[in-house]
ZAMARGU-4260 file (C-alpha; in steps of 0.2 Angstrom, whole numbers, plus 5000, padded with zeros to 4 digits):
<rodrens>
0) 5166/4052/4329 | 5166/4051/4348 | 5180/4041/4356 | 5167/4029/4363 | 5163/4023/4346
5) 5181/4021/4340 | 5181/4002/4343 | 5165/4000/4332 | 5170/3992/4315 | 5155/3999/4306
10) 5159/4017/4312 | 5177/4015/4307 | 5172/4009/4290 | 5160/4024/4288 | 5173/4036/4293
15) 5185/4028/4280 | 5172/4030/4266 | 5170/4048/4270 | 5189/4051/4270 | 5191/4041/4254
20) 5182/4056/4245 | 5194/4069/4254 | 5210/4074/4245 | 5225/4070/4257 | 5215/4059/4268
25) 5218/4042/4259 | 5231/4036/4271 | 5219/4039/4286 | 5205/4030/4277 | 5216/4015/4274
30) 5221/4015/4292 | 5202/4015/4297 | 5199/4001/4285 | 5213/3991/4292 | 5207/3994/4310
35) 5189/3989/4305 | 5195/3973/4298 | 5205/3969/4314 | 5189/3971/4323 | 5179/3961/4310
40) 5191/3951/4299 | 5177/3942/4289 | 5167/3957/4284 | 5166/3956/4265 | 5158/3973/4263
45) 5173/3981/4272 | 5185/3971/4261 | 5177/3978/4245 | 5177/3996/4252 | 5196/3994/4255
50) 5199/3987/4238 | 5190/4001/4230 | 5201/4013/4240 | 5217/4004/4234 | 5211/4003/4216
55) 5204/4021/4214 | 5214/4032/4226 | 5230/4023/4230 | 5234/4015/4213 | 5237/3998/4220
60) 5228/3986/4208 | 5236/3971/4215 | 5231/3975/4233 | 5214/3979/4227 | 5213/3962/4218
65) 5218/3953/4234 | 5204/3962/4244 | 5191/3958/4231 | 5196/3940/4231 | 5196/3939/4250
70) 5179/3947/4250 | 5172/3933/4238 | 5180/3920/4249 | 5171/3927/4264 | 5155/3929/4255
75) 5153/3919/4239 | 5137/3928/4235 | 5145/3946/4236 | 5139/3954/4220 | 5149/3970/4223
80) 5165/3959/4225 | 5163/3950/4209 | 5158/3966/4200 | 5173/3976/4206 | 5185/3962/4203
85) 5179/3960/4185 | 5180/3979/4182 | 5198/3979/4189 | 5204/3965/4179 | 5196/3973/4163
90) 5202/3991/4165 | 5218/3990/4175 | 5225/3972/4173 | 5220/3967/4155 | 5215/3950/4161
95) 5200/3949/4149 | 5196/3931/4153 | 5196/3934/4172 | 5185/3949/4169 | 5172/3939/4159
100) 5171/3926/4173 | 5169/3938/4187 | 5157/3949/4178 | 5147/3934/4173 | 5146/3929/4191
105) 5140/3946/4196 | 5126/3945/4183 | 5121/3928/4188 | 5119/3934/4206 | 5111/3950/4202
110) 5103/3950/4184 | 5097/3968/4186 | 5115/3974/4188 | 5116/3986/4173 | 5134/3992/4176
115) 5140/3974/4177 | 5131/3970/4161 | 5140/3986/4153 | 5157/3980/4158 | 5153/3963/4153
120) 5150/3970/4135 | 5166/3979/4136 | 5175/3963/4140 | 5166/3954/4126 | 5171/3968/4114
125) 5190/3966/4119 | 5188/3947/4118 | 5183/3950/4099 | 5165/3945/4102 | 5157/3960/4094
130) 5139/3953/4093 | 5140/3947/4111 | 5146/3964/4116 | 5132/3972/4107 | 5119/3961/4116
135) 5126/3965/4133 | 5125/3984/4129 | 5107/3982/4124 | 5103/3972/4139 | 5112/3985/4150
140) 5101/3999/4142 | 5085/3989/4145 | 5090/3988/4163 | 5094/4006/4165 | 5089/4017/4150
145) 5099/4032/4157 | 5116/4022/4156 | 5124/4033/4143 | 5140/4023/4142 | 5131/4008/4135
150) 5122/4019/4123 | 5138/4026/4117 | 5145/4008/4114 | 5129/4003/4104 | 5132/4019/4094
155) 5150/4014/4090 | 5146/3996/4086 | 5133/4001/4074 | 5145/4013/4066 | 5157/3999/4064
160) 5143/3989/4056 | 5138/4003/4045 | 5121/4003/4052 | 5120/4022/4054 | 5102/4024/4057
165) 5104/4013/4073 | 5119/4022/4078 | 5109/4039/4077 | 5095/4031/4088 | 5108/4026/4101
170) 5115/4044/4102 | 5098/4051/4102 | 5094/4040/4118 | 5110/4046/4126 | 5106/4065/4123
175) 5088/4062/4129 | 5094/4057/4146 | 5110/4067/4146 | 5107/4083/4135 | 5124/4090/4141
180) 5134/4074/4135 | 5146/4083/4123 | 5154/4067/4117 | 5137/4061/4112 | 5133/4077/4104
185) 5149/4077/4094 | 5147/4059/4088 | 5129/4063/4082 | 5135/4079/4074 | 5148/4068/4065
190) 5135/4056/4059 | 5124/4070/4053 | 5139/4077/4043 | 5147/4062/4036 | 5132/4049/4034
195) 5116/4059/4032 | 5123/4075/4024 | 5112/4086/4036 | 5125/4100/4038 | 5113/4111/4048
200) 5109/4097/4061 | 5128/4093/4062 | 5133/4111/4065 | 5119/4113/4079 | 5126/4097/4088
205) 5144/4102/4086 | 5141/4120/4092 | 5131/4113/4107 | 5145/4101/4111 | 5158/4115/4111
210) 5148/4126/4121 | 5147/4113/4135 | 5166/4108/4134 | 5178/4121/4127 | 5191/4108/4126
215) 5182/4097/4114 | 5194/4099/4100 | 5185/4085/4089 | 5169/4096/4089 | 5179/4111/4085
220) 5189/4103/4071 | 5173/4096/4063 | 5165/4113/4063 | 5181/4120/4054 | 5180/4106/4042
225) 5162/4110/4037 | 5166/4128/4035 | 5181/4124/4024 | 5172/4111/4013 | 5159/4125/4010
230) 5172/4138/4005 | 5171/4148/4021 | 5189/4147/4023 | 5191/4163/4034 | 5178/4156/4046
235) 5187/4139/4046 | 5203/4147/4050 | 5195/4157/4064 | 5189/4141/4072 | 5206/4133/4070
240) 5214/4148/4078 | 5203/4147/4093 | 5207/4128/4095 | 5225/4132/4094 | 5223/4145/4108
245) 5216/4131/4119 | 5229/4118/4113 | 5244/4126/4105 | 5253/4109/4103 | 5239/4100/4095
250) 5248/4093/4079 | 5231/4088/4071 | 5224/4106/4072 | 5240/4113/4065 | 5239/4100/4051
255) 5221/4104/4047 | 5224/4123/4047 | 5238/4120/4035 | 5226/4111/4023 | 5215/4126/4024
260) 5229/4138/4020 | 5233/4126/4005 | 5215/4129/3999 | 5217/4148/4002 | 5234/4147/3992
265) 5243/4155/4007 | 5257/4143/4004 | 5270/4151/4016 | 5257/4149/4030 | 5253/4131/4025
270) 5272/4127/4025 | 5273/4135/4042 | 5259/4125/4050 | 5265/4108/4042 | 5282/4112/4049
275) 5275/4115/4066 | 5265/4099/4066 | 5281/4090/4061 | 5291/4097/4076 | 5278/4090/4088
280) 5276/4073/4078 | 5291/4071/4067 | 5284/4055/4059 | 5268/4063/4053 | 5269/4057/4035
285) 5254/4067/4029 | 5261/4083/4035 | 5276/4080/4024 | 5264/4077/4010 | 5255/4093/4013
290) 5271/4103/4014 | 5277/4095/3998 | 5261/4101/3989 | 5263/4118/3996 | 5281/4118/3990
295) 5277/4112/3973 | 5264/4127/3971 | 5278/4138/3977 | 5290/4132/3964 | 5301/4124/3977
300) 5303/4108/3968 | 5319/4102/3977 | 5310/4105/3994 | 5295/4096/3988 | 5305/4081/3982
305) 5314/4080/3999 | 5297/4080/4008 | 5290/4067/3997 | 5306/4057/4001 | 5303/4058/4020
310) 5284/4054/4018 | 5289/4038/4008 | 5302/4033/4020 | 5289/4034/4034 | 5275/4026/4025
315) 5278/4020/4007 | 5264/4021/3995 | 5262/4021/3976 | 5254/4038/3975 | 5268/4047/3984
320) 5280/4038/3972 | 5270/4045/3957 | 5270/4063/3964 | 5289/4063/3967 | 5291/4055/3950
325) 5281/4069/3942 | 5292/4082/3951 | 5308/4074/3945 | 5301/4072/3927 | 5293/4089/3925
330) 5304/4100/3935 | 5321/4093/3940 | 5325/4084/3924 | 5329/4068/3933 | 5322/4056/3921
335) 5330/4041/3928 | 5324/4045/3946 | 5306/4048/3939 | 5306/4032/3930 | 5312/4023/3946
340) 5298/4031/3956 | 5284/4026/3943 | 5291/4008/3942 | 5291/4007/3961 | 5273/4013/3961
345) 5268/3999/3948 | 5277/3986/3959 | 5268/3992/3975 | 5252/3990/3966 | 5256/3973/3960
350) 5256/3979/3942 | 5238/3985/3942 | 5241/4004/3944 | 5235/4011/3927 | 5241/4029/3932
355) 5259/4023/3936 | 5260/4012/3921 | 5254/4026/3910 | 5268/4037/3917 | 5281/4024/3914
360) 5275/4022/3896 | 5276/4041/3893 | 5293/4043/3901 | 5300/4028/3891 | 5293/4036/3875
365) 5302/4052/3880 | 5318/4043/3883 | 5317/4034/3866 | 5312/4017/3871 | 5296/4016/3860
370) 5292/3998/3860 | 5294/3997/3879 | 5283/4012/3881 | 5270/4004/3870 | 5270/3989/3881
375) 5268/3999/3897 | 5253/4009/3890 | 5245/3993/3884 | 5247/3986/3901 | 5239/4002/3909
380) 5224/3999/3897 | 5223/3981/3903 | 5224/3986/3921 | 5209/3999/3918 | 5201/3998/3901
385) 5192/4015/3905 | 5208/4024/3910 | 5208/4038/3897 | 5225/4045/3901 | 5233/4028/3895
390) 5224/4030/3878 | 5229/4048/3877 | 5247/4043/3880 | 5246/4029/3867 | 5239/4041/3855
395) 5253/4053/3857 | 5266/4038/3855 | 5257/4032/3839 | 5258/4049/3832 | 5274/4057/3838
400) 5285/4041/3839 | 5278/4029/3826 | 5269/4041/3813 | 5254/4030/3815 | 5240/4043/3813
405) 5227/4030/3811 | 5230/4021/3827 | 5232/4038/3836 | 5215/4044/3830 | 5207/4027/3835
410) 5214/4029/3853 | 5208/4047/3854 | 5190/4041/3848 | 5191/4029/3863 | 5195/4044/3875
415) 5180/4053/3868 | 5169/4038/3870 | 5175/4036/3888 | 5169/4054/3892 | 5183/4058/3903
420) 5189/4076/3907 | 5202/4073/3893 | 5188/4073/3880 | 5192/4091/3875 | 5211/4087/3874
425) 5207/4072/3863 | 5198/4083/3851 | 5212/4095/3851 | 5225/4081/3848 | 5214/4075/3833
430) 5214/4092/3826 | 5233/4093/3828 | 5235/4076/3819 | 5223/4080/3805 | 5232/4096/3802
435) 5248/4086/3800 | 5239/4076/3787 | 5234/4091/3778 | 5216/4089/3783 | 5213/4108/3788
440) 5194/4106/3787 | 5194/4091/3798 | 5206/4100/3810 | 5195/4115/3811 | 5179/4104/3814
445) 5188/4096/3829 | 5193/4112/3836 | 5175/4118/3835 | 5170/4103/3846 | 5182/4110/3859
450) 5175/4127/3858 | 5157/4121/3861 | 5161/4111/3876 | 5152/4117/3892 | 5167/4115/3904
455) 5180/4128/3899 | 5196/4130/3908 | 5211/4142/3905 | 5222/4127/3901 | 5210/4121/3887
460) 5208/4139/3880 | 5228/4140/3880 | 5229/4123/3871 | 5216/4128/3858 | 5226/4144/3855
465) 5242/4133/3852 | 5233/4124/3838 | 5225/4139/3831 | 5242/4147/3830 | 5249/4131/3821
470) 5234/4133/3809 | 5240/4151/3805 | 5224/4158/3813 | 5234/4171/3823 | 5220/4182/3828
475) 5209/4168/3834 | 5224/4161/3843 | 5227/4177/3853 | 5208/4178/3856 | 5209/4160/3864
480) 5223/4166/3875 | 5213/4181/3881 | 5198/4169/3885 | 5210/4159/3896 | 5216/4175/3905
485) 5198/4181/3907 | 5195/4165/3917 | 5211/4167/3927 | 5221/4183/3924 | 5236/4175/3932
490) 5237/4159/3921 | 5255/4160/3915 | 5254/4148/3901 | 5241/4159/3892 | 5252/4174/3895
495) 5268/4166/3889 | 5259/4159/3873 | 5252/4176/3869 | 5269/4183/3871 | 5277/4170/3859
500) 5263/4173/3846 | 5266/4192/3847 | 5285/4189/3846 | 5283/4178/3830 | 5272/4192/3823
505) 5286/4205/3826 | 5276/4213/3840 | 5291/4214/3852 | 5284/4228/3863 | 5268/4219/3866
510) 5277/4202/3869 | 5289/4210/3881 | 5273/4216/3891 | 5267/4199/3892 | 5283/4191/3898
515) 5285/4205/3911 | 5267/4203/3917 | 5271/4184/3919 | 5287/4188/3929 | 5277/4200/3940
520) 5265/4186/3944 | 5278/4173/3947 | 5296/4180/3950 | 5303/4162/3950 | 5296/4157/3933
525) 5311/4150/3923 | 5300/4149/3908 | 5296/4167/3908 | 5314/4172/3910 | 5319/4160/3896
530) 5306/4167/3884 | 5311/4185/3888 | 5329/4181/3885 | 5325/4174/3868 | 5315/4190/3864
535) 5330/4201/3870 | 5342/4191/3859 | 5330/4193/3844 | 5331/4212/3847 | 5349/4213/3850
540) 5348/4216/3869 | 5362/4204/3873 | 5366/4211/3891 | 5347/4210/3896 | 5346/4192/3889
545) 5362/4187/3899 | 5354/4194/3915 | 5338/4183/3912 | 5349/4168/3909 | 5358/4171/3925
550) 5342/4172/3934 | 5336/4155/3927 | 5353/4147/3931 | 5351/4154/3949 | 5334/4145/3950
555) 5339/4130/3941 | 5358/4126/3937 | 5353/4112/3926 | 5343/4122/3913 | 5349/4117/3896
560) 5340/4130/3887 | 5348/4144/3898 | 5365/4137/3893 | 5360/4137/3875 | 5355/4155/3875
565) 5371/4160/3884 | 5381/4150/3871 | 5372/4159/3857 | 5376/4176/3865 | 5395/4172/3868
570) 5407/4181/3856 | 5421/4170/3862 | 5419/4153/3853 | 5428/4144/3867 | 5416/4151/3880
575) 5402/4147/3868 | 5408/4129/3867 | 5408/4127/3886 | 5390/4133/3887 | 5384/4122/3873
580) 5393/4107/3881 | 5383/4111/3897 | 5367/4112/3887 | 5370/4095/3879 | 5375/4087/3896
585) 5358/4091/3903 | 5348/4087/3887 | 5360/4074/3877 | 5347/4070/3863 | 5343/4088/3858
590) 5346/4088/3840 | 5346/4108/3839 | 5360/4109/3852 | 5371/4095/3844 | 5370/4103/3827
595) 5373/4120/3834 | 5389/4114/3842 | 5393/4105/3825 | 5391/4122/3816 | 5402/4131/3830
600) 5416/4118/3828 | 5416/4119/3809 | 5414/4138/3806 | 5423/4146/3821 | 5434/4133/3829
605) 5439/4125/3812 | 5437/4108/3820 | 5429/4099/3805 | 5432/4082/3812 | 5424/4086/3828
610) 5409/4094/3819 | 5407/4078/3809 | 5407/4068/3825 | 5393/4079/3831 | 5383/4077/3815
615) 5385/4058/3817 | 5377/4059/3835 | 5363/4070/3828 | 5360/4058/3813 | 5358/4044/3825
620) 5343/4052/3834 | 5325/4047/3829 | 5317/4058/3816 | 5334/4067/3812 | 5331/4080/3798
625) 5339/4077/3781 | 5348/4093/3782 | 5359/4085/3796 | 5365/4072/3783 | 5367/4085/3770
630) 5378/4096/3781 | 5388/4082/3786 | 5391/4078/3768 | 5396/4096/3764 | 5409/4094/3778
635) 5416/4077/3772 | 5418/4085/3755 | 5427/4100/3762 | 5441/4088/3770 | 5442/4077/3754
640) 5431/4063/3760 | 5422/4062/3743 | 5416/4044/3746 | 5408/4048/3763 | 5400/4064/3755
645) 5393/4055/3741 | 5385/4042/3753 | 5377/4056/3762 | 5371/4065/3747 | 5364/4049/3739
650) 5354/4046/3755 | 5346/4063/3756 | 5342/4062/3737 | 5334/4045/3739 | 5322/4053/3752
655) 5320/4069/3742 | 5324/4066/3724 | 5318/4083/3717 | 5328/4094/3729 | 5339/4106/3718
660) 5351/4109/3733 | 5354/4091/3736 | 5357/4087/3718 | 5369/4102/3716 | 5379/4096/3731
665) 5381/4079/3724 | 5385/4086/3707 | 5400/4096/3715 | 5406/4079/3723 | 5405/4071/3706
670) 5414/4086/3698 | 5428/4085/3711 | 5431/4067/3708 | 5431/4070/3689 | 5415/4060/3686
675) 5409/4073/3673 | 5394/4064/3666 | 5386/4061/3683 | 5389/4079/3688 | 5381/4085/3672
680) 5365/4075/3675 | 5364/4081/3693 | 5367/4100/3688 | 5355/4099/3673 | 5341/4091/3684
685) 5344/4104/3697 | 5343/4118/3685 | 5326/4112/3678 | 5320/4112/3696 | 5327/4129/3700
690) 5332/4139/3683 | 5337/4155/3692 | 5350/4147/3704 | 5366/4156/3701 | 5376/4143/3710
695) 5370/4129/3698 | 5374/4140/3683 | 5392/4143/3689 | 5395/4124/3692 | 5389/4120/3675
700) 5401/4133/3667 | 5415/4125/3678 | 5410/4108/3671 | 5410/4114/3653 | 5427/4121/3655
705) 5434/4104/3663 | 5425/4094/3649 | 5434/4104/3635
</rodrens>
């Protein structure tokens, strides 16, 4: 610009505008605007231009607002001043009401101002007037069909209103005028994917969006999601890898890749990705959930429990309490902690969570609170009358805890009527109940129903094998195990059950092969170690058994069964007592452990009183076998407590009046207390029941001698 024009306000303004677009020349531009306004202080257009410089380049919104307001004062009809002031108040100063007033004035002065109409729509949306905003965006598009921002907003509004066809129309319009708008292509691709199930169209749009903008992670993630959902896991992983190359600190991509690794059963890699995501965003509760799932599948139950605890701390919800409760119940033997989780899940759901109520019921039944368990299961059914697991749980309770087979069968029929995935299990349970009632024909008929079902799984084949084994159909049971393994050769329960069946048949070599195979598939399987330890004990390989027990206790120091096996292997009764005490500490209601300790005290430690105390504990357990009372009676007799012994023998005989062993024992008590007639009656009845029993014969001879 020649020196002769330096005093011309218009020329200075033009130079300032040119300098506004040049990096590093903003201060010079401001100086030119200032000089121009000194020459022409009432020029609204220059005030607007200086305001734009302050707003967009110098980041001085207050200075810009002063200039726009001054321009309006100089020219109350200055459309640009009203528009830019409204836009500034909306986008930079969050003054929604002020923005609405300024933009409305701009539209009144110039009804064809499409951009002012668009910003007016944005202000309406932020003000909460969704319909008014939509009308403004529609009007803006009518004024300028190429205005992509308004079409975008129409699309978003229509998605919010679930009018997906109208949203698709809006994005079609954007792409018609702006075919390289990667955001519009991405949003349209997401619509095709989620709402119209047109995967081919979705992939085409998402690929086009990514080709236009290689930093469009949303398009890239959506493509990976499609690949993963269609089972193309390797392709999905390749896309996520590419996305992470562009943005290595994107926690969302790391999380989503972790989910794909979960699908792929690559649990260490899944854990690594979830952990990396948590380093970037430590309060990402879903990443804790994902890592917990991976750890459960890796048998790291302590780690999984800790991850669910963190997820719950960040974002408490009923489902995570249920998941943590299942870990505590099934793997950590923390029944109280599990119960607390399930009860919290019920509380969070205001008593309407049928799943949580069912778990509370099952756990209370397991803990011996039968009436409370029944109330919970009834509440679960009231919460959801079609929730089949609640009926299954109640059927088990009726059968196992109340010996009410009729009610159990009725509940199982309801499961079958509901048609849930549990139908096959319901038939299996019916078969088990009928077998207990002596209805072998009915049990086999129900079992056939399970074999005819279309949906067969390794788990169901294994359960069928269990019942067939109980029926004594050994060959068929092993065949069912094989069917399970054909579907999934790595299904441990089938391998372990086949090993158990073979062991029970004396096929120790074959059983050992099954247990070894199970440990080859999962070297951390406590159950496989325990079963192999039992086999080693049965075949007198004590050292090998103790080695397996040590492996179990290394993985789970609270394994009561491991302590029991080690107690059985101990030659030193004091060491055996220490181990059986540990077993009972972790499973205090186990009748087998308590009676084993009683026998140990009586036979090897000569602690008869302690043994009787253990039998007292065992006798108090629900469904305690009569032999516990019988053995207690024998011990009482051995220390001269004839009255206590007689009470015990009277009780067992009242339950089984034709048991020769019980009658003989009571006869011996009568003999010891010189009640010869009562002894004679018991011995004679016992001999009629078992004529060849030498002990009864000897006792009768002793009685005859004393009666002479």
